[in-house]
PDB file of N, CA, C and O in Angstrom:
ATOM      1  N   MET A   1       6.303  25.715 -15.470  1.00  0.00           N
ATOM      2  CA  MET A   1       7.112  24.516 -15.398  1.00  0.00           C
ATOM      3  C   MET A   1       7.314  24.081 -13.953  1.00  0.00           C
ATOM      4  O   MET A   1       7.407  22.885 -13.677  1.00  0.00           O
ATOM      5  N   CYS A   2       7.381  25.007 -13.053  1.00  0.00           N
ATOM      6  CA  CYS A   2       7.596  24.696 -11.645  1.00  0.00           C
ATOM      7  C   CYS A   2       6.449  23.855 -11.086  1.00  0.00           C
ATOM      8  O   CYS A   2       6.675  22.909 -10.332  1.00  0.00           O
ATOM      9  N   ASN A   3       5.217  24.207 -11.461  1.00  0.00           N
ATOM     10  CA  ASN A   3       4.063  23.449 -10.990  1.00  0.00           C
ATOM     11  C   ASN A   3       4.101  22.017 -11.492  1.00  0.00           C
ATOM     12  O   ASN A   3       3.741  21.091 -10.764  1.00  0.00           O
ATOM     13  N   LEU A   4       4.533  21.832 -12.724  1.00  0.00           N
ATOM     14  CA  LEU A   4       4.611  20.495 -13.300  1.00  0.00           C
ATOM     15  C   LEU A   4       5.626  19.640 -12.543  1.00  0.00           C
ATOM     16  O   LEU A   4       5.337  18.493 -12.203  1.00  0.00           O
ATOM     17  N   SER A   5       6.785  20.177 -12.282  1.00  0.00           N
ATOM     18  CA  SER A   5       7.805  19.401 -11.578  1.00  0.00           C
ATOM     19  C   SER A   5       7.363  19.087 -10.151  1.00  0.00           C
ATOM     20  O   SER A   5       7.653  18.009  -9.631  1.00  0.00           O
ATOM     21  N   GLN A   6       6.668  20.017  -9.524  1.00  0.00           N
ATOM     22  CA  GLN A   6       6.148  19.767  -8.176  1.00  0.00           C
ATOM     23  C   GLN A   6       5.110  18.655  -8.198  1.00  0.00           C
ATOM     24  O   GLN A   6       5.094  17.800  -7.313  1.00  0.00           O
ATOM     25  N   ARG A   7       4.258  18.664  -9.190  1.00  0.00           N
ATOM     26  CA  ARG A   7       3.233  17.631  -9.319  1.00  0.00           C
ATOM     27  C   ARG A   7       3.845  16.259  -9.570  1.00  0.00           C
ATOM     28  O   ARG A   7       3.371  15.253  -9.042  1.00  0.00           O
ATOM     29  N   ILE A   8       4.893  16.225 -10.372  1.00  0.00           N
ATOM     30  CA  ILE A   8       5.585  14.968 -10.644  1.00  0.00           C
ATOM     31  C   ILE A   8       6.217  14.437  -9.362  1.00  0.00           C
ATOM     32  O   ILE A   8       6.147  13.238  -9.093  1.00  0.00           O
ATOM     33  N   LYS A   9       6.824  15.298  -8.578  1.00  0.00           N
ATOM     34  CA  LYS A   9       7.426  14.896  -7.303  1.00  0.00           C
ATOM     35  C   LYS A   9       6.367  14.349  -6.353  1.00  0.00           C
ATOM     36  O   LYS A   9       6.573  13.323  -5.703  1.00  0.00           O
ATOM     37  N   GLU A  10       5.236  15.038  -6.277  1.00  0.00           N
ATOM     38  CA  GLU A  10       4.157  14.600  -5.389  1.00  0.00           C
ATOM     39  C   GLU A  10       3.609  13.248  -5.815  1.00  0.00           C
ATOM     40  O   GLU A  10       3.319  12.402  -4.969  1.00  0.00           O
ATOM     41  N   GLN A  11       3.463  13.039  -7.117  1.00  0.00           N
ATOM     42  CA  GLN A  11       2.962  11.772  -7.632  1.00  0.00           C
ATOM     43  C   GLN A  11       3.952  10.647  -7.338  1.00  0.00           C
ATOM     44  O   GLN A  11       3.552   9.557  -6.930  1.00  0.00           O
ATOM     45  N   ALA A  12       5.228  10.909  -7.543  1.00  0.00           N
ATOM     46  CA  ALA A  12       6.257   9.903  -7.269  1.00  0.00           C
ATOM     47  C   ALA A  12       6.279   9.557  -5.782  1.00  0.00           C
ATOM     48  O   ALA A  12       6.436   8.393  -5.412  1.00  0.00           O
ATOM     49  N   TYR A  13       6.123  10.565  -4.936  1.00  0.00           N
ATOM     50  CA  TYR A  13       6.092  10.337  -3.491  1.00  0.00           C
ATOM     51  C   TYR A  13       4.896   9.462  -3.116  1.00  0.00           C
ATOM     52  O   TYR A  13       5.038   8.515  -2.343  1.00  0.00           O
ATOM     53  N   ALA A  14       3.729   9.776  -3.658  1.00  0.00           N
ATOM     54  CA  ALA A  14       2.516   9.005  -3.360  1.00  0.00           C
ATOM     55  C   ALA A  14       2.666   7.560  -3.836  1.00  0.00           C
ATOM     56  O   ALA A  14       2.255   6.634  -3.136  1.00  0.00           O
ATOM     57  N   GLU A  15       3.247   7.362  -5.012  1.00  0.00           N
ATOM     58  CA  GLU A  15       3.463   6.016  -5.525  1.00  0.00           C
ATOM     59  C   GLU A  15       4.448   5.255  -4.641  1.00  0.00           C
ATOM     60  O   GLU A  15       4.287   4.053  -4.431  1.00  0.00           O
ATOM     61  N   GLY A  16       5.456   5.935  -4.128  1.00  0.00           N
ATOM     62  CA  GLY A  16       6.417   5.309  -3.228  1.00  0.00           C
ATOM     63  C   GLY A  16       5.767   4.861  -1.943  1.00  0.00           C
ATOM     64  O   GLY A  16       6.060   3.778  -1.436  1.00  0.00           O
ATOM     65  N   ILE A  17       4.879   5.695  -1.408  1.00  0.00           N
ATOM     66  CA  ILE A  17       4.149   5.340  -0.187  1.00  0.00           C
ATOM     67  C   ILE A  17       3.271   4.123  -0.450  1.00  0.00           C
ATOM     68  O   ILE A  17       3.255   3.186   0.349  1.00  0.00           O
ATOM     69  N   GLU A  18       2.545   4.129  -1.557  1.00  0.00           N
ATOM     70  CA  GLU A  18       1.676   2.997  -1.905  1.00  0.00           C
ATOM     71  C   GLU A  18       2.488   1.713  -2.060  1.00  0.00           C
ATOM     72  O   GLU A  18       2.068   0.648  -1.608  1.00  0.00           O
ATOM     73  N   ASN A  19       3.650   1.817  -2.699  1.00  0.00           N
ATOM     74  CA  ASN A  19       4.520   0.654  -2.860  1.00  0.00           C
ATOM     75  C   ASN A  19       4.967   0.119  -1.502  1.00  0.00           C
ATOM     76  O   ASN A  19       4.974  -1.091  -1.278  1.00  0.00           O
ATOM     77  N   GLY A  20       5.332   1.008  -0.614  1.00  0.00           N
ATOM     78  CA  GLY A  20       5.767   0.610   0.721  1.00  0.00           C
ATOM     79  C   GLY A  20       4.659  -0.077   1.503  1.00  0.00           C
ATOM     80  O   GLY A  20       4.899  -1.068   2.193  1.00  0.00           O
ATOM     81  N   ILE A  21       3.457   0.446   1.396  1.00  0.00           N
ATOM     82  CA  ILE A  21       2.314  -0.160   2.083  1.00  0.00           C
ATOM     83  C   ILE A  21       2.034  -1.543   1.505  1.00  0.00           C
ATOM     84  O   ILE A  21       1.786  -2.491   2.250  1.00  0.00           O
ATOM     85  N   ALA A  22       2.074  -1.662   0.184  1.00  0.00           N
ATOM     86  CA  ALA A  22       1.830  -2.961  -0.458  1.00  0.00           C
ATOM     87  C   ALA A  22       2.879  -3.979  -0.013  1.00  0.00           C
ATOM     88  O   ALA A  22       2.540  -5.128   0.271  1.00  0.00           O
ATOM     89  N   LYS A  23       4.135  -3.576   0.052  1.00  0.00           N
ATOM     90  CA  LYS A  23       5.195  -4.478   0.493  1.00  0.00           C
ATOM     91  C   LYS A  23       4.982  -4.907   1.937  1.00  0.00           C
ATOM     92  O   LYS A  23       5.223  -6.062   2.290  1.00  0.00           O
ATOM     93  N   THR A  24       4.532  -3.982   2.766  1.00  0.00           N
ATOM     94  CA  THR A  24       4.256  -4.294   4.166  1.00  0.00           C
ATOM     95  C   THR A  24       3.116  -5.304   4.270  1.00  0.00           C
ATOM     96  O   THR A  24       3.189  -6.248   5.057  1.00  0.00           O
ATOM     97  N   ILE A  25       2.075  -5.108   3.485  1.00  0.00           N
ATOM     98  CA  ILE A  25       0.933  -6.026   3.485  1.00  0.00           C
ATOM     99  C   ILE A  25       1.384  -7.426   3.068  1.00  0.00           C
ATOM    100  O   ILE A  25       1.012  -8.411   3.706  1.00  0.00           O
ATOM    101  N   ILE A  26       2.168  -7.519   2.019  1.00  0.00           N
ATOM    102  CA  ILE A  26       2.660  -8.817   1.544  1.00  0.00           C
ATOM    103  C   ILE A  26       3.512  -9.482   2.621  1.00  0.00           C
ATOM    104  O   ILE A  26       3.366 -10.676   2.885  1.00  0.00           O
ATOM    105  N   LYS A  27       4.386  -8.723   3.228  1.00  0.00           N
ATOM    106  CA  LYS A  27       5.269  -9.265   4.267  1.00  0.00           C
ATOM    107  C   LYS A  27       4.464  -9.771   5.461  1.00  0.00           C
ATOM    108  O   LYS A  27       4.744 -10.846   5.991  1.00  0.00           O
ATOM    109  N   MET A  28       3.476  -9.004   5.879  1.00  0.00           N
ATOM    110  CA  MET A  28       2.635  -9.415   7.007  1.00  0.00           C
ATOM    111  C   MET A  28       1.866 -10.690   6.660  1.00  0.00           C
ATOM    112  O   MET A  28       1.744 -11.596   7.484  1.00  0.00           O
ATOM    113  N   HIS A  29       1.349 -10.748   5.430  1.00  0.00           N
ATOM    114  CA  HIS A  29       0.601 -11.925   4.995  1.00  0.00           C
ATOM    115  C   HIS A  29       1.494 -13.170   4.996  1.00  0.00           C
ATOM    116  O   HIS A  29       1.068 -14.241   5.427  1.00  0.00           O
ATOM    117  N   ARG A  30       2.723 -13.028   4.515  1.00  0.00           N
ATOM    118  CA  ARG A  30       3.666 -14.151   4.492  1.00  0.00           C
ATOM    119  C   ARG A  30       4.023 -14.621   5.902  1.00  0.00           C
ATOM    120  O   ARG A  30       4.360 -15.788   6.104  1.00  0.00           O
ATOM    121  N   LYS A  31       3.949 -13.718   6.867  1.00  0.00           N
ATOM    122  CA  LYS A  31       4.253 -14.074   8.256  1.00  0.00           C
ATOM    123  C   LYS A  31       3.050 -14.662   8.980  1.00  0.00           C
ATOM    124  O   LYS A  31       3.136 -15.008  10.159  1.00  0.00           O
ATOM    125  N   GLY A  32       1.918 -14.776   8.265  1.00  0.00           N
ATOM    126  CA  GLY A  32       0.765 -15.451   8.836  1.00  0.00           C
ATOM    127  C   GLY A  32      -0.381 -14.561   9.278  1.00  0.00           C
ATOM    128  O   GLY A  32      -1.371 -15.063   9.811  1.00  0.00           O
ATOM    129  N   TYR A  33      -0.278 -13.263   9.074  1.00  0.00           N
ATOM    130  CA  TYR A  33      -1.380 -12.369   9.425  1.00  0.00           C
ATOM    131  C   TYR A  33      -2.529 -12.583   8.438  1.00  0.00           C
ATOM    132  O   TYR A  33      -2.307 -12.747   7.239  1.00  0.00           O
ATOM    133  N   GLU A  34      -3.735 -12.578   8.946  1.00  0.00           N
ATOM    134  CA  GLU A  34      -4.930 -12.655   8.104  1.00  0.00           C
ATOM    135  C   GLU A  34      -5.245 -11.255   7.558  1.00  0.00           C
ATOM    136  O   GLU A  34      -4.834 -10.245   8.128  1.00  0.00           O
ATOM    137  N   ALA A  35      -5.972 -11.223   6.459  1.00  0.00           N
ATOM    138  CA  ALA A  35      -6.333  -9.941   5.835  1.00  0.00           C
ATOM    139  C   ALA A  35      -7.075  -9.035   6.816  1.00  0.00           C
ATOM    140  O   ALA A  35      -6.885  -7.819   6.808  1.00  0.00           O
ATOM    141  N   GLU A  36      -7.913  -9.625   7.654  1.00  0.00           N
ATOM    142  CA  GLU A  36      -8.669  -8.837   8.631  1.00  0.00           C
ATOM    143  C   GLU A  36      -7.743  -8.191   9.660  1.00  0.00           C
ATOM    144  O   GLU A  36      -7.965  -7.054  10.076  1.00  0.00           O
ATOM    145  N   GLN A  37      -6.708  -8.919  10.066  1.00  0.00           N
ATOM    146  CA  GLN A  37      -5.753  -8.369  11.034  1.00  0.00           C
ATOM    147  C   GLN A  37      -4.956  -7.228  10.409  1.00  0.00           C
ATOM    148  O   GLN A  37      -4.755  -6.185  11.032  1.00  0.00           O
ATOM    149  N   ILE A  38      -4.508  -7.433   9.184  1.00  0.00           N
ATOM    150  CA  ILE A  38      -3.750  -6.398   8.480  1.00  0.00           C
ATOM    151  C   ILE A  38      -4.625  -5.163   8.297  1.00  0.00           C
ATOM    152  O   ILE A  38      -4.170  -4.035   8.485  1.00  0.00           O
ATOM    153  N   SER A  39      -5.866  -5.384   7.933  1.00  0.00           N
ATOM    154  CA  SER A  39      -6.815  -4.294   7.754  1.00  0.00           C
ATOM    155  C   SER A  39      -6.957  -3.475   9.025  1.00  0.00           C
ATOM    156  O   SER A  39      -6.962  -2.245   8.989  1.00  0.00           O
ATOM    157  N   ASP A  40      -7.071  -4.166  10.142  1.00  0.00           N
ATOM    158  CA  ASP A  40      -7.225  -3.492  11.428  1.00  0.00           C
ATOM    159  C   ASP A  40      -5.973  -2.696  11.792  1.00  0.00           C
ATOM    160  O   ASP A  40      -6.072  -1.561  12.259  1.00  0.00           O
ATOM    161  N   ILE A  41      -4.810  -3.282  11.580  1.00  0.00           N
ATOM    162  CA  ILE A  41      -3.548  -2.624  11.934  1.00  0.00           C
ATOM    163  C   ILE A  41      -3.300  -1.404  11.053  1.00  0.00           C
ATOM    164  O   ILE A  41      -2.907  -0.347  11.547  1.00  0.00           O
ATOM    165  N   LEU A  42      -3.529  -1.550   9.749  1.00  0.00           N
ATOM    166  CA  LEU A  42      -3.222  -0.468   8.802  1.00  0.00           C
ATOM    167  C   LEU A  42      -4.402   0.465   8.541  1.00  0.00           C
ATOM    168  O   LEU A  42      -4.282   1.442   7.802  1.00  0.00           O
ATOM    169  N   ASP A  43      -5.542   0.152   9.157  1.00  0.00           N
ATOM    170  CA  ASP A  43      -6.745   0.974   8.998  1.00  0.00           C
ATOM    171  C   ASP A  43      -7.125   1.131   7.520  1.00  0.00           C
ATOM    172  O   ASP A  43      -7.321   2.235   7.011  1.00  0.00           O
ATOM    173  N   MET A  44      -7.218  -0.033   6.859  1.00  0.00           N
ATOM    174  CA  MET A  44      -7.598  -0.084   5.445  1.00  0.00           C
ATOM    175  C   MET A  44      -8.757  -1.057   5.299  1.00  0.00           C
ATOM    176  O   MET A  44      -9.018  -1.858   6.196  1.00  0.00           O
ATOM    177  N   GLU A  45      -9.449  -0.987   4.177  1.00  0.00           N
ATOM    178  CA  GLU A  45     -10.547  -1.901   3.901  1.00  0.00           C
ATOM    179  C   GLU A  45      -9.999  -3.310   3.643  1.00  0.00           C
ATOM    180  O   GLU A  45      -8.953  -3.471   3.015  1.00  0.00           O
ATOM    181  N   VAL A  46     -10.712  -4.319   4.133  1.00  0.00           N
ATOM    182  CA  VAL A  46     -10.282  -5.712   3.969  1.00  0.00           C
ATOM    183  C   VAL A  46     -10.184  -6.075   2.496  1.00  0.00           C
ATOM    184  O   VAL A  46      -9.248  -6.767   2.093  1.00  0.00           O
ATOM    185  N   GLU A  47     -11.124  -5.624   1.694  1.00  0.00           N
ATOM    186  CA  GLU A  47     -11.109  -5.947   0.266  1.00  0.00           C
ATOM    187  C   GLU A  47      -9.872  -5.372  -0.415  1.00  0.00           C
ATOM    188  O   GLU A  47      -9.301  -6.002  -1.305  1.00  0.00           O
ATOM    189  N   GLU A  48      -9.464  -4.196  -0.007  1.00  0.00           N
ATOM    190  CA  GLU A  48      -8.262  -3.582  -0.576  1.00  0.00           C
ATOM    191  C   GLU A  48      -7.025  -4.422  -0.214  1.00  0.00           C
ATOM    192  O   GLU A  48      -6.137  -4.623  -1.043  1.00  0.00           O
ATOM    193  N   ILE A  49      -6.983  -4.902   1.017  1.00  0.00           N
ATOM    194  CA  ILE A  49      -5.893  -5.758   1.472  1.00  0.00           C
ATOM    195  C   ILE A  49      -5.871  -7.051   0.649  1.00  0.00           C
ATOM    196  O   ILE A  49      -4.820  -7.471   0.164  1.00  0.00           O
ATOM    197  N   ARG A  50      -7.026  -7.664   0.500  1.00  0.00           N
ATOM    198  CA  ARG A  50      -7.114  -8.918  -0.266  1.00  0.00           C
ATOM    199  C   ARG A  50      -6.686  -8.727  -1.712  1.00  0.00           C
ATOM    200  O   ARG A  50      -6.024  -9.594  -2.282  1.00  0.00           O
ATOM    201  N   LYS A  51      -7.053  -7.614  -2.303  1.00  0.00           N
ATOM    202  CA  LYS A  51      -6.682  -7.338  -3.689  1.00  0.00           C
ATOM    203  C   LYS A  51      -5.156  -7.240  -3.825  1.00  0.00           C
ATOM    204  O   LYS A  51      -4.582  -7.757  -4.783  1.00  0.00           O
ATOM    205  N   ILE A  52      -4.515  -6.585  -2.880  1.00  0.00           N
ATOM    206  CA  ILE A  52      -3.064  -6.460  -2.906  1.00  0.00           C
ATOM    207  C   ILE A  52      -2.410  -7.834  -2.750  1.00  0.00           C
ATOM    208  O   ILE A  52      -1.442  -8.147  -3.444  1.00  0.00           O
ATOM    209  N   ILE A  53      -2.941  -8.651  -1.839  1.00  0.00           N
ATOM    210  CA  ILE A  53      -2.392  -9.988  -1.621  1.00  0.00           C
ATOM    211  C   ILE A  53      -2.563 -10.851  -2.870  1.00  0.00           C
ATOM    212  O   ILE A  53      -1.646 -11.578  -3.251  1.00  0.00           O
ATOM    213  N   GLU A  54      -3.721 -10.774  -3.501  1.00  0.00           N
ATOM    214  CA  GLU A  54      -3.985 -11.568  -4.702  1.00  0.00           C
ATOM    215  C   GLU A  54      -3.087 -11.162  -5.870  1.00  0.00           C
ATOM    216  O   GLU A  54      -2.698 -12.007  -6.676  1.00  0.00           O
ATOM    217  N   ASN A  55      -2.756  -9.866  -5.962  1.00  0.00           N
ATOM    218  CA  ASN A  55      -1.948  -9.361  -7.067  1.00  0.00           C
ATOM    219  C   ASN A  55      -0.453  -9.475  -6.809  1.00  0.00           C
ATOM    220  O   ASN A  55       0.358  -8.980  -7.592  1.00  0.00           O
ATOM    221  N   GLU A  56      -0.098 -10.115  -5.732  1.00  0.00           N
ATOM    222  CA  GLU A  56       1.312 -10.254  -5.337  1.00  0.00           C
ATOM    223  C   GLU A  56       2.114 -10.838  -6.405  1.00  0.00           C
ATOM    224  O   GLU A  56       3.320 -11.024  -6.240  1.00  0.00           O
TER     225      GLU A  56
END
């Protein structure tokens, strides 16, 4: 049972990080940053950035 609860915590933490990154991307985009600039700053693929912006 201990392993299961640890895995759930790790998954929740990872989802929280992803949510935070997505919110940051949206905020940067609203402030006028282009997907390429966000990609460069966050060291992520441009297509991944665009997908997050489109799914806003």
